[in-house]
All heavy atoms as a GROMACS GRO file, in nm:
protein
  579
    1MET      N    1   3.211   2.661   3.403
    1MET     CA    2   3.157   2.526   3.400
    1MET      C    3   3.173   2.470   3.257
    1MET      O    4   3.137   2.536   3.160
    1MET     CB    5   3.008   2.534   3.437
    1MET     CG    6   2.940   2.400   3.441
    1MET     SD    7   2.770   2.407   3.502
    1MET     CE    8   2.799   2.444   3.674
    2PRO      N    9   3.225   2.349   3.245
    2PRO     CA   10   3.247   2.290   3.114
    2PRO      C   11   3.114   2.266   3.042
    2PRO      O   12   3.012   2.242   3.103
    2PRO     CB   13   3.315   2.155   3.146
    2PRO     CG   14   3.365   2.166   3.285
    2PRO     CD   15   3.277   2.264   3.352
    3ILE      N   16   3.121   2.272   2.910
    3ILE     CA   17   3.005   2.244   2.828
    3ILE      C   18   2.956   2.102   2.856
    3ILE      O   19   3.036   2.009   2.866
    3ILE     CB   20   3.036   2.261   2.679
    3ILE    CG1   21   3.069   2.408   2.650
    3ILE    CG2   22   2.921   2.210   2.592
    3ILE    CD1   23   3.111   2.432   2.508
    4GLY      N   24   2.827   2.085   2.868
    4GLY     CA   25   2.769   1.954   2.894
    4GLY      C   26   2.753   1.923   3.042
    4GLY      O   27   2.697   1.821   3.079
    5ARG      N   28   2.800   2.010   3.128
    5ARG     CA   29   2.792   1.987   3.271
    5ARG      C   30   2.696   2.084   3.340
    5ARG      O   31   2.690   2.092   3.460
    5ARG     CB   32   2.930   2.001   3.337
    5ARG     CG   33   3.042   1.919   3.279
    5ARG     CD   34   3.041   1.771   3.304
    5ARG     NE   35   3.009   1.727   3.434
    5ARG     CZ   36   3.090   1.666   3.517
    5ARG    NH1   37   3.216   1.648   3.485
    5ARG    NH2   38   3.047   1.620   3.633
    6ASP      N   39   2.622   2.162   3.262
    6ASP     CA   40   2.530   2.261   3.320
    6ASP      C   41   2.399   2.190   3.352
    6ASP      O   42   2.326   2.148   3.262
    6ASP     CB   43   2.505   2.373   3.219
    6ASP     CG   44   2.413   2.480   3.271
    6ASP    OD1   45   2.373   2.474   3.389
    6ASP    OD2   46   2.379   2.572   3.195
    7PRO      N   47   2.366   2.174   3.480
    7PRO     CA   48   2.242   2.105   3.516
    7PRO      C   49   2.114   2.177   3.472
    7PRO      O   50   2.007   2.115   3.462
    7PRO     CB   51   2.249   2.091   3.668
    7PRO     CG   52   2.341   2.199   3.710
    7PRO     CD   53   2.439   2.219   3.598
    8MET      N   54   2.126   2.304   3.444
    8MET     CA   55   2.009   2.382   3.399
    8MET      C   56   2.012   2.404   3.248
    8MET      O   57   1.936   2.485   3.198
    8MET     CB   58   2.007   2.518   3.472
    8MET     CG   59   2.003   2.507   3.622
    8MET     SD   60   1.850   2.450   3.684
    8MET     CE   61   1.758   2.600   3.691
    9GLY      N   62   2.100   2.336   3.177
    9GLY     CA   63   2.121   2.360   3.033
    9GLY      C   64   1.995   2.338   2.952
    9GLY      O   65   1.961   2.421   2.867
   10ALA      N   66   1.924   2.230   2.976
   10ALA     CA   67   1.803   2.205   2.899
   10ALA      C   68   1.698   2.311   2.927
   10ALA      O   69   1.633   2.360   2.833
   10ALA     CB   70   1.748   2.066   2.933
   11LEU      N   71   1.682   2.346   3.053
   11LEU     CA   72   1.584   2.450   3.088
   11LEU      C   73   1.620   2.581   3.023
   11LEU      O   74   1.534   2.652   2.968
   11LEU     CB   75   1.576   2.463   3.241
   11LEU     CG   76   1.478   2.568   3.293
   11LEU    CD1   77   1.336   2.539   3.246
   11LEU    CD2   78   1.485   2.577   3.444
   12ARG      N   79   1.749   2.619   3.028
   12ARG     CA   80   1.792   2.745   2.964
   12ARG      C   81   1.761   2.744   2.814
   12ARG      O   82   1.716   2.844   2.761
   12ARG     CB   83   1.942   2.764   2.984
   12ARG     CG   84   1.983   2.800   3.123
   12ARG     CD   85   2.137   2.815   3.127
   12ARG     NE   86   2.191   2.793   3.258
   12ARG     CZ   87   2.192   2.883   3.355
   12ARG    NH1   88   2.143   3.001   3.333
   12ARG    NH2   89   2.244   2.855   3.472
   13SER      N   90   1.788   2.631   2.749
   13SER     CA   91   1.763   2.624   2.605
   13SER      C   92   1.616   2.635   2.571
   13SER      O   93   1.576   2.708   2.478
   13SER     CB   94   1.819   2.491   2.556
   13SER     OG   95   1.793   2.476   2.419
   14ILE      N   96   1.532   2.565   2.643
   14ILE     CA   97   1.387   2.568   2.618
   14ILE      C   98   1.335   2.708   2.646
   14ILE      O   99   1.257   2.762   2.566
   14ILE     CB  100   1.314   2.462   2.704
   14ILE    CG1  101   1.357   2.323   2.659
   14ILE    CG2  102   1.164   2.480   2.694
   14ILE    CD1  103   1.316   2.214   2.755
   15LEU      N  104   1.377   2.766   2.757
   15LEU     CA  105   1.330   2.900   2.794
   15LEU      C  106   1.371   3.002   2.688
   15LEU      O  107   1.291   3.086   2.650
   15LEU     CB  108   1.383   2.940   2.930
   15LEU     CG  109   1.343   3.078   2.981
   15LEU    CD1  110   1.191   3.089   2.991
   15LEU    CD2  111   1.409   3.107   3.115
   16ALA      N  112   1.494   2.995   2.640
   16ALA     CA  113   1.541   3.087   2.537
   16ALA      C  114   1.456   3.076   2.410
   16ALA      O  115   1.422   3.178   2.348
   16ALA     CB  116   1.687   3.062   2.505
   17SER      N  117   1.423   2.956   2.373
   17SER     CA  118   1.340   2.934   2.252
   17SER      C  119   1.199   2.989   2.272
   17SER      O  120   1.145   3.052   2.181
   17SER     CB  121   1.335   2.787   2.216
   17SER     OG  122   1.462   2.739   2.185
   18VAL      N  123   1.140   2.966   2.388
   18VAL     CA  124   1.005   3.013   2.415
   18VAL      C  125   1.004   3.167   2.419
   18VAL      O  126   0.916   3.231   2.361
   18VAL     CB  127   0.951   2.953   2.545
   18VAL    CG1  128   0.823   3.023   2.592
   18VAL    CG2  129   0.925   2.806   2.529
   19GLU      N  130   1.103   3.225   2.485
   19GLU     CA  131   1.106   3.371   2.497
   19GLU      C  132   1.133   3.438   2.363
   19GLU      O  133   1.086   3.551   2.338
   19GLU     CB  134   1.214   3.413   2.597
   19GLU     CG  135   1.177   3.384   2.740
   19GLU     CD  136   1.282   3.425   2.841
   19GLU    OE1  137   1.401   3.429   2.805
   19GLU    OE2  138   1.246   3.447   2.957
   20ALA      N  139   1.207   3.370   2.274
   20ALA     CA  140   1.236   3.430   2.143
   20ALA      C  141   1.118   3.419   2.043
   20ALA      O  142   1.118   3.490   1.943
   20ALA     CB  143   1.360   3.359   2.083
   21ALA      N  144   1.026   3.333   2.071
   21ALA     CA  145   0.914   3.311   1.978
   21ALA      C  146   0.816   3.428   1.980
   21ALA      O  147   0.802   3.498   2.082
   21ALA     CB  148   0.839   3.182   2.016
   22ASP      N  149   0.750   3.449   1.868
   22ASP     CA  150   0.644   3.551   1.861
   22ASP      C  151   0.533   3.509   1.956
   22ASP      O  152   0.514   3.392   1.986
   22ASP     CB  153   0.586   3.556   1.720
   22ASP     CG  154   0.685   3.612   1.618
   22ASP    OD1  155   0.774   3.687   1.658
   22ASP    OD2  156   0.668   3.579   1.500
   23GLN      N  157   0.457   3.608   1.997
   23GLN     CA  158   0.347   3.585   2.092
   23GLN      C  159   0.254   3.474   2.044
   23GLN      O  160   0.216   3.388   2.123
   23GLN     CB  161   0.268   3.717   2.107
   23GLN     CG  162   0.153   3.709   2.206
   23GLN     CD  163   0.202   3.704   2.350
   23GLN    OE1  164   0.314   3.735   2.380
   23GLN    NE2  165   0.114   3.663   2.440
   24GLN      N  166   0.221   3.473   1.918
   24GLN     CA  167   0.125   3.376   1.869
   24GLN      C  168   0.184   3.235   1.853
   24GLN      O  169   0.110   3.137   1.833
   24GLN     CB  170   0.069   3.421   1.734
   24GLN     CG  171   0.174   3.439   1.625
   24GLN     CD  172   0.118   3.508   1.504
   24GLN    OE1  173   0.009   3.559   1.506
   24GLN    NE2  174   0.197   3.510   1.398
   25HIS      N  175   0.319   3.223   1.861
   25HIS     CA  176   0.384   3.093   1.843
   25HIS      C  177   0.444   3.037   1.970
   25HIS      O  178   0.502   2.927   1.968
   25HIS     CB  179   0.492   3.103   1.736
   25HIS     CG  180   0.438   3.136   1.601
   25HIS    ND1  181   0.454   3.257   1.542
   25HIS    CD2  182   0.364   3.061   1.515
   25HIS    CE1  183   0.393   3.257   1.424
   25HIS    NE2  184   0.337   3.137   1.408
   26LYS      N  185   0.434   3.105   2.081
   26LYS     CA  186   0.495   3.057   2.207
   26LYS      C  187   0.444   2.920   2.246
   26LYS      O  188   0.524   2.834   2.284
   26LYS     CB  189   0.467   3.159   2.320
   26LYS     CG  190   0.552   3.281   2.312
   26LYS     CD  191   0.531   3.368   2.436
   26LYS     CE  192   0.601   3.500   2.420
   26LYS     NZ  193   0.745   3.493   2.432
   27ALA      N  194   0.316   2.898   2.237
   27ALA     CA  195   0.260   2.767   2.277
   27ALA      C  196   0.312   2.657   2.185
   27ALA      O  197   0.342   2.547   2.230
   27ALA     CB  198   0.107   2.771   2.276
   28GLN      N  199   0.324   2.685   2.057
   28GLN     CA  200   0.372   2.586   1.961
   28GLN      C  201   0.518   2.549   1.990
   28GLN      O  202   0.556   2.432   1.988
   28GLN     CB  203   0.359   2.635   1.818
   28GLN     CG  204   0.213   2.647   1.776
   28GLN     CD  205   0.198   2.723   1.645
   28GLN    OE1  206   0.280   2.808   1.613
   28GLN    NE2  207   0.090   2.694   1.575
   29VAL      N  208   0.601   2.648   2.016
   29VAL     CA  209   0.741   2.625   2.047
   29VAL      C  210   0.753   2.543   2.177
   29VAL      O  211   0.830   2.447   2.183
   29VAL     CB  212   0.819   2.758   2.057
   29VAL    CG1  213   0.959   2.738   2.112
   29VAL    CG2  214   0.824   2.827   1.922
   30PHE      N  215   0.676   2.581   2.277
   30PHE     CA  216   0.675   2.509   2.403
   30PHE      C  217   0.640   2.360   2.379
   30PHE      O  218   0.702   2.271   2.431
   30PHE     CB  219   0.578   2.573   2.502
   30PHE     CG  220   0.568   2.501   2.632
   30PHE    CD1  221   0.656   2.531   2.736
   30PHE    CD2  222   0.471   2.407   2.653
   30PHE    CE1  223   0.647   2.464   2.857
   30PHE    CE2  224   0.461   2.340   2.774
   30PHE     CZ  225   0.548   2.368   2.876
   31GLN      N  226   0.536   2.340   2.300
   31GLN     CA  227   0.490   2.202   2.275
   31GLN      C  228   0.591   2.119   2.198
   31GLN      O  229   0.598   1.997   2.215
   31GLN     CB  230   0.356   2.207   2.203
   31GLN     CG  231   0.246   2.256   2.292
   31GLN     CD  232   0.113   2.276   2.219
   31GLN    OE1  233   0.094   2.234   2.106
   31GLN    NE2  234   0.020   2.342   2.285
   32GLN      N  235   0.673   2.180   2.113
   32GLN     CA  236   0.776   2.107   2.042
   32GLN      C  237   0.878   2.047   2.140
   32GLN      O  238   0.927   1.937   2.118
   32GLN     CB  239   0.849   2.197   1.943
   32GLN     CG  240   0.768   2.232   1.822
   32GLN     CD  241   0.842   2.328   1.731
   32GLN    OE1  242   0.931   2.400   1.772
   32GLN    NE2  243   0.803   2.327   1.605
   33PHE      N  244   0.909   2.118   2.246
   33PHE     CA  245   1.008   2.072   2.342
   33PHE      C  246   0.946   1.990   2.454
   33PHE      O  247   1.007   1.893   2.502
   33PHE     CB  248   1.081   2.190   2.406
   33PHE     CG  249   1.176   2.262   2.314
   33PHE    CD1  250   1.142   2.382   2.259
   33PHE    CD2  251   1.296   2.205   2.280
   33PHE    CE1  252   1.230   2.447   2.173
   33PHE    CE2  253   1.385   2.269   2.196
   33PHE     CZ  254   1.350   2.391   2.140
   34CYS      N  255   0.829   2.028   2.501
   34CYS     CA  256   0.777   1.975   2.625
   34CYS      C  257   0.649   1.895   2.616
   34CYS      O  258   0.600   1.841   2.716
   34CYS     CB  259   0.753   2.092   2.722
   34CYS     SG  260   0.903   2.188   2.751
   35GLY      N  261   0.586   1.893   2.504
   35GLY     CA  262   0.458   1.824   2.492
   35GLY      C  263   0.342   1.919   2.503
   35GLY      O  264   0.361   2.042   2.515
   36PRO      N  265   0.220   1.866   2.505
   36PRO     CA  266   0.105   1.953   2.498
   36PRO      C  267   0.078   2.033   2.626
   36PRO      O  268   0.117   1.993   2.736
   36PRO     CB  269  -0.012   1.853   2.474
   36PRO     CG  270   0.040   1.727   2.532
   36PRO     CD  271   0.190   1.725   2.509
   37VAL      N  272   0.018   2.145   2.606
   37VAL     CA  273  -0.040   2.221   2.718
   37VAL      C  274  -0.177   2.163   2.739
   37VAL      O  275  -0.260   2.160   2.650
   37VAL     CB  276  -0.051   2.374   2.686
   37VAL    CG1  277  -0.116   2.449   2.798
   37VAL    CG2  278   0.087   2.430   2.655
   38THR      N  279  -0.201   2.108   2.857
   38THR     CA  280  -0.327   2.038   2.882
   38THR      C  281  -0.434   2.132   2.932
   38THR      O  282  -0.406   2.237   2.986
   38THR     CB  283  -0.304   1.922   2.984
   38THR    OG1  284  -0.254   1.978   3.105
   38THR    CG2  285  -0.208   1.820   2.931
   39PHE      N  286  -0.558   2.092   2.910
   39PHE     CA  287  -0.675   2.169   2.951
   39PHE      C  288  -0.766   2.077   3.032
   39PHE      O  289  -0.803   1.970   2.985
   39PHE     CB  290  -0.748   2.225   2.831
   39PHE     CG  291  -0.870   2.305   2.866
   39PHE    CD1  292  -0.857   2.432   2.915
   39PHE    CD2  293  -0.996   2.253   2.852
   39PHE    CE1  294  -0.969   2.509   2.948
   39PHE    CE2  295  -1.109   2.327   2.883
   39PHE     CZ  296  -1.095   2.457   2.931
   40ASN      N  297  -0.800   2.120   3.152
   40ASN     CA  298  -0.886   2.041   3.236
   40ASN      C  299  -0.967   2.135   3.328
   40ASN      O  300  -0.909   2.215   3.398
   40ASN     CB  301  -0.806   1.942   3.322
   40ASN     CG  302  -0.894   1.847   3.401
   40ASN    OD1  303  -1.010   1.827   3.369
   40ASN    ND2  304  -0.836   1.789   3.502
   41ALA      N  305  -1.096   2.122   3.322
   41ALA     CA  306  -1.187   2.198   3.409
   41ALA      C  307  -1.162   2.350   3.406
   41ALA      O  308  -1.157   2.414   3.505
   41ALA     CB  309  -1.176   2.147   3.553
   42GLY      N  310  -1.139   2.400   3.286
   42GLY     CA  311  -1.124   2.547   3.270
   42GLY      C  312  -0.983   2.599   3.293
   42GLY      O  313  -0.960   2.719   3.291
   43THR      N  314  -0.888   2.509   3.318
   43THR     CA  315  -0.751   2.553   3.350
   43THR      C  316  -0.651   2.493   3.251
   43THR      O  317  -0.653   2.371   3.227
   43THR     CB  318  -0.713   2.512   3.495
   43THR    OG1  319  -0.807   2.567   3.583
   43THR    CG2  320  -0.574   2.560   3.531
   44TYR      N  321  -0.564   2.576   3.198
   44TYR     CA  322  -0.456   2.531   3.111
   44TYR      C  323  -0.335   2.501   3.199
   44TYR      O  324  -0.305   2.577   3.290
   44TYR     CB  325  -0.420   2.635   3.008
   44TYR     CG  326  -0.532   2.655   2.906
   44TYR    CD1  327  -0.633   2.747   2.929
   44TYR    CD2  328  -0.532   2.582   2.787
   44TYR    CE1  329  -0.734   2.763   2.837
   44TYR    CE2  330  -0.632   2.599   2.694
   44TYR     CZ  331  -0.733   2.692   2.720
   44TYR     OH  332  -0.836   2.709   2.630
   45ARG      N  333  -0.262   2.394   3.167
   45ARG     CA  334  -0.147   2.353   3.249
   45ARG      C  335  -0.026   2.330   3.157
   45ARG      O  336  -0.032   2.247   3.066
   45ARG     CB  337  -0.182   2.226   3.324
   45ARG     CG  338  -0.070   2.172   3.411
   45ARG     CD  339  -0.125   2.048   3.488
   45ARG     NE  340  -0.025   1.991   3.569
   45ARG     CZ  341   0.034   1.874   3.545
   45ARG    NH1  342   0.000   1.804   3.438
   45ARG    NH2  343   0.126   1.827   3.626
   46ALA      N  344   0.082   2.402   3.184
   46ALA     CA  345   0.207   2.386   3.112
   46ALA      C  346   0.310   2.325   3.208
   46ALA      O  347   0.333   2.378   3.314
   46ALA     CB  348   0.257   2.520   3.058
   47LYS      N  349   0.370   2.212   3.168
   47LYS     CA  350   0.465   2.143   3.255
   47LYS      C  351   0.587   2.103   3.173
   47LYS      O  352   0.574   2.041   3.067
   47LYS     CB  353   0.401   2.018   3.315
   47LYS     CG  354   0.495   1.941   3.403
   47LYS     CD  355   0.428   1.818   3.457
   47LYS     CE  356   0.528   1.737   3.539
   47LYS     NZ  357   0.473   1.608   3.581
   48CYS      N  358   0.703   2.138   3.227
   48CYS     CA  359   0.828   2.102   3.161
   48CYS      C  360   0.943   2.118   3.261
   48CYS      O  361   0.944   2.218   3.337
   48CYS     CB  362   0.852   2.188   3.038
   48CYS     SG  363   0.993   2.137   2.935
   49CYS      N  364   1.038   2.029   3.260
   49CYS     CA  365   1.157   2.039   3.346
   49CYS      C  366   1.121   2.058   3.491
   49CYS      O  367   1.180   2.140   3.561
   49CYS     CB  368   1.248   2.152   3.298
   49CYS     SG  369   1.318   2.128   3.134
   50ARG      N  370   1.021   1.985   3.538
   50ARG     CA  371   0.974   1.988   3.679
   50ARG      C  372   0.913   2.123   3.718
   50ARG      O  373   0.896   2.150   3.836
   50ARG     CB  374   1.086   1.954   3.773
   50ARG     CG  375   1.141   1.816   3.754
   50ARG     CD  376   1.244   1.787   3.856
   50ARG     NE  377   1.314   1.664   3.824
   50ARG     CZ  378   1.422   1.625   3.883
   50ARG    NH1  379   1.476   1.696   3.980
   50ARG    NH2  380   1.481   1.512   3.848
   51ILE      N  381   0.880   2.206   3.624
   51ILE     CA  382   0.815   2.332   3.652
   51ILE      C  383   0.676   2.328   3.596
   51ILE      O  384   0.657   2.292   3.479
   51ILE     CB  385   0.894   2.450   3.588
   51ILE    CG1  386   1.032   2.457   3.652
   51ILE    CG2  387   0.818   2.581   3.608
   51ILE    CD1  388   1.124   2.555   3.584
   52VAL      N  389   0.575   2.359   3.678
   52VAL     CA  390   0.436   2.355   3.640
   52VAL      C  391   0.373   2.491   3.657
   52VAL      O  392   0.393   2.555   3.762
   52VAL     CB  393   0.361   2.249   3.722
   52VAL    CG1  394   0.214   2.244   3.683
   52VAL    CG2  395   0.422   2.112   3.710
   53ALA      N  396   0.299   2.534   3.558
   53ALA     CA  397   0.227   2.660   3.569
   53ALA      C  398   0.086   2.639   3.517
   53ALA      O  399   0.063   2.562   3.420
   53ALA     CB  400   0.293   2.770   3.488
   54THR      N  401  -0.011   2.701   3.582
   54THR     CA  402  -0.151   2.692   3.537
   54THR      C  403  -0.206   2.829   3.516
   54THR      O  404  -0.160   2.928   3.575
   54THR     CB  405  -0.236   2.618   3.641
   54THR    OG1  406  -0.229   2.688   3.766
   54THR    CG2  407  -0.191   2.474   3.660
   55CYS      N  408  -0.307   2.836   3.428
   55CYS     CA  409  -0.367   2.963   3.395
   55CYS      C  410  -0.505   2.937   3.334
   55CYS      O  411  -0.524   2.839   3.266
   55CYS     CB  412  -0.278   3.039   3.296
   55CYS     SG  413  -0.335   3.206   3.267
   56THR      N  414  -0.597   3.027   3.357
   56THR     CA  415  -0.730   3.013   3.297
   56THR      C  416  -0.746   3.101   3.173
   56THR      O  417  -0.850   3.095   3.108
   56THR     CB  418  -0.838   3.048   3.398
   56THR    OG1  419  -0.819   3.183   3.442
   56THR    CG2  420  -0.836   2.957   3.516
   57ALA      N  421  -0.644   3.179   3.140
   57ALA     CA  422  -0.656   3.274   3.028
   57ALA      C  423  -0.613   3.217   2.892
   57ALA      O  424  -0.610   3.292   2.795
   57ALA     CB  425  -0.573   3.399   3.060
   58GLY      N  426  -0.575   3.092   2.884
   58GLY     CA  427  -0.542   3.031   2.756
   58GLY      C  428  -0.406   2.967   2.754
   58GLY      O  429  -0.326   2.979   2.850
   59GLU      N  430  -0.377   2.897   2.644
   59GLU     CA  431  -0.249   2.827   2.628
   59GLU      C  432  -0.129   2.918   2.636
   59GLU      O  433  -0.031   2.888   2.707
   59GLU     CB  434  -0.245   2.757   2.492
   59GLU     CG  435  -0.308   2.623   2.486
   59GLU     CD  436  -0.286   2.559   2.349
   59GLU    OE1  437  -0.273   2.630   2.249
   59GLU    OE2  438  -0.279   2.435   2.346
   60VAL      N  439  -0.134   3.025   2.564
   60VAL     CA  440  -0.018   3.117   2.561
   60VAL      C  441   0.007   3.176   2.700
   60VAL      O  442   0.123   3.184   2.743
   60VAL     CB  443  -0.039   3.229   2.456
   60VAL    CG1  444   0.073   3.331   2.464
   60VAL    CG2  445  -0.050   3.170   2.318
   61ALA      N  446  -0.096   3.212   2.772
   61ALA     CA  447  -0.078   3.267   2.906
   61ALA      C  448  -0.019   3.161   2.999
   61ALA      O  449   0.066   3.195   3.085
   61ALA     CB  450  -0.212   3.317   2.959
   62ALA      N  451  -0.056   3.035   2.984
   62ALA     CA  452   0.002   2.929   3.066
   62ALA      C  453   0.150   2.913   3.034
   62ALA      O  454   0.231   2.894   3.127
   62ALA     CB  455  -0.073   2.799   3.044
   63VAL      N  456   0.187   2.919   2.907
   63VAL     CA  457   0.325   2.907   2.868
   63VAL      C  458   0.405   3.027   2.920
   63VAL      O  459   0.519   3.013   2.970
   63VAL     CB  460   0.340   2.894   2.716
   63VAL    CG1  461   0.484   2.907   2.672
   63VAL    CG2  462   0.279   2.761   2.669
   64GLU      N  463   0.348   3.147   2.915
   64GLU     CA  464   0.416   3.265   2.970
   64GLU      C  465   0.435   3.255   3.120
   64GLU      O  466   0.538   3.294   3.175
   64GLU     CB  467   0.340   3.389   2.932
   64GLU     CG  468   0.352   3.424   2.784
   64GLU     CD  469   0.265   3.540   2.740
   64GLU    OE1  470   0.169   3.573   2.812
   64GLU    OE2  471   0.294   3.594   2.633
   65ALA      N  472   0.335   3.196   3.190
   65ALA     CA  473   0.350   3.176   3.333
   65ALA      C  474   0.460   3.073   3.359
   65ALA      O  475   0.540   3.090   3.453
   65ALA     CB  476   0.217   3.128   3.392
   66TRP      N  477   0.467   2.968   3.278
   66TRP     CA  478   0.575   2.872   3.290
   66TRP      C  479   0.709   2.940   3.270
   66TRP      O  480   0.805   2.914   3.344
   66TRP     CB  481   0.555   2.759   3.191
   66TRP     CG  482   0.669   2.661   3.195
   66TRP    CD1  483   0.678   2.551   3.277
   66TRP    CD2  484   0.790   2.666   3.120
   66TRP    NE1  485   0.800   2.488   3.256
   66TRP    CE2  486   0.870   2.556   3.159
   66TRP    CE3  487   0.838   2.752   3.022
   66TRP    CZ2  488   0.995   2.532   3.105
   66TRP    CZ3  489   0.963   2.726   2.968
   66TRP    CH2  490   1.039   2.619   3.009
   67ALA      N  491   0.720   3.026   3.169
   67ALA     CA  492   0.845   3.095   3.140
   67ALA      C  493   0.888   3.183   3.260
   67ALA      O  494   1.006   3.190   3.292
   67ALA     CB  495   0.832   3.178   3.014
   68ARG      N  496   0.794   3.251   3.324
   68ARG     CA  497   0.828   3.333   3.440
   68ARG      C  498   0.884   3.246   3.551
   68ARG      O  499   0.986   3.279   3.615
   68ARG     CB  500   0.706   3.407   3.490
   68ARG     CG  501   0.671   3.530   3.405
   68ARG     CD  502   0.567   3.617   3.473
   68ARG     NE  503   0.441   3.548   3.496
   68ARG     CZ  504   0.342   3.537   3.408
   68ARG    NH1  505   0.356   3.592   3.287
   68ARG    NH2  506   0.231   3.474   3.436
   69LYS      N  507   0.819   3.131   3.575
   69LYS     CA  508   0.866   3.040   3.680
   69LYS      C  509   1.003   2.982   3.643
   69LYS      O  510   1.088   2.964   3.731
   69LYS     CB  511   0.765   2.927   3.704
   69LYS     CG  512   0.642   2.973   3.779
   69LYS     CD  513   0.556   2.852   3.807
   69LYS     CE  514   0.442   2.888   3.901
   69LYS     NZ  515   0.369   2.769   3.945
   70ALA      N  516   1.023   2.948   3.517
   70ALA     CA  517   1.151   2.894   3.473
   70ALA      C  518   1.261   2.996   3.492
   70ALA      O  519   1.371   2.963   3.536
   70ALA     CB  520   1.143   2.851   3.327
   71ARG      N  521   1.234   3.122   3.457
   71ARG     CA  522   1.331   3.228   3.474
   71ARG      C  523   1.368   3.246   3.622
   71ARG      O  524   1.484   3.262   3.658
   71ARG     CB  525   1.277   3.362   3.417
   71ARG     CG  526   1.366   3.482   3.436
   71ARG     CD  527   1.499   3.474   3.373
   71ARG     NE  528   1.491   3.452   3.231
   71ARG     CZ  529   1.590   3.402   3.157
   71ARG    NH1  530   1.707   3.373   3.214
   71ARG    NH2  531   1.578   3.382   3.029
   72GLU      N  532   1.268   3.237   3.710
   72GLU     CA  533   1.292   3.248   3.855
   72GLU      C  534   1.380   3.133   3.903
   72GLU      O  535   1.471   3.150   3.983
   72GLU     CB  536   1.162   3.248   3.931
   72GLU     CG  537   1.083   3.376   3.917
   72GLU     CD  538   0.944   3.368   3.977
   72GLU    OE1  539   0.912   3.267   4.045
   72GLU    OE2  540   0.867   3.462   3.959
   73ALA      N  541   1.354   3.010   3.852
   73ALA     CA  542   1.433   2.894   3.892
   73ALA      C  543   1.578   2.910   3.847
   73ALA      O  544   1.670   2.875   3.924
   73ALA     CB  545   1.372   2.767   3.832
   74ILE      N  546   1.600   2.960   3.727
   74ILE     CA  547   1.736   2.981   3.677
   74ILE      C  548   1.807   3.090   3.758
   74ILE      O  549   1.923   3.076   3.794
   74ILE     CB  550   1.733   3.016   3.528
   74ILE    CG1  551   1.692   2.893   3.446
   74ILE    CG2  552   1.867   3.070   3.482
   74ILE    CD1  553   1.666   2.920   3.301
   75ASP      N  554   1.735   3.196   3.787
   75ASP     CA  555   1.794   3.307   3.862
   75ASP      C  556   1.832   3.268   4.004
   75ASP      O  557   1.924   3.323   4.064
   75ASP     CB  558   1.700   3.427   3.866
   75ASP     CG  559   1.689   3.493   3.727
   75ASP    OD1  560   1.772   3.465   3.639
   75ASP    OD2  561   1.594   3.569   3.711
   76GLN      N  562   1.759   3.170   4.063
   76GLN     CA  563   1.789   3.127   4.198
   76GLN      C  564   1.914   3.042   4.206
   76GLN      O  565   1.975   3.029   4.310
   76GLN     CB  566   1.669   3.048   4.255
   76GLN     CG  567   1.554   3.136   4.290
   76GLN     CD  568   1.436   3.056   4.343
   76GLN    OE1  569   1.440   2.933   4.346
   76GLN    NE2  570   1.330   3.125   4.381
   77LYS      N  571   1.952   2.979   4.096
   77LYS     CA  572   2.068   2.886   4.095
   77LYS      C  573   2.197   2.962   4.086
   77LYS      O  574   2.231   3.053   4.046
   77LYS     CB  575   2.060   2.785   3.984
   77LYS     CG  576   1.948   2.688   3.999
   77LYS     CD  577   1.982   2.588   4.106
   77LYS     CE  578   1.868   2.490   4.127
   77LYS     NZ  579   1.895   2.382   4.205
   0.00000   0.00000   0.00000
């Protein structure tokens, strides 16, 4: 596939950056690309590239849940 024609390119790039970050910086790296991890009624929500993950264990856990879902989406394509 030619460069620039990968429909999952942005997702791959964001996921690679999040996965490469230290545990304590995953949420910050995610927020640089995708915006804030929101908190509502005891649940953290990470949303980026049409993938949404929620978690009650904190920002980092929500970002890690998002990364798992993103990896599954990439693997399915």
